C-alpha positions in Angstrom: 6.7 12.6 11.4 4.8 12.2 8.1 3.3 8.9 7.3 3.4 7.4 3.8 0.2 7.1 1.9 0.5 3.3 2.2 0.7 3.5 6.0 -2.2 5.9 6.1 -4.3 3.5 4.1 -3.8 0.7 6.6 -5.6 2.8 9.2 -8.5 3.7 7.0 -11.7 1.6 6.9 -11.9 -0.6 3.8 -14.9 1.4 2.6 -12.6 4.4 2.0 -10.1 2.4 0.0 -10.5 2.9 -3.7 -9.5 0.2 -6.2 -6.7 2.5 -7.4 -5.2 2.7 -3.9 -5.5 -1.1 -3.5 -3.8 -1.6 -6.8 -1.0 0.8 -5.8 -0.6 -1.0 -2.5 -0.4 -4.4 -4.2 2.1 -3.1 -6.7 4.3 -1.5 -4.0 4.1 -4.7 -1.8 4.9 -6.9 -4.8 7.9 -4.9 -5.9 9.1 -4.7 -2.4 8.8 -8.5 -1.9 10.7 -9.2 -5.2 13.5 -6.8 -4.1 13.8 -8.5 -0.8 13.9 -12.0 -2.3 16.3 -11.0 -5.1 
């Protein structure tokens, strides 16, 4: 079963996380939270 890039990032050391990936993660989490609340 393929894992999403977001799930893969969770298992990577923080040193491997680039600012772009962190921004994408925040954007995805933020949009997901808004969708759940709304």
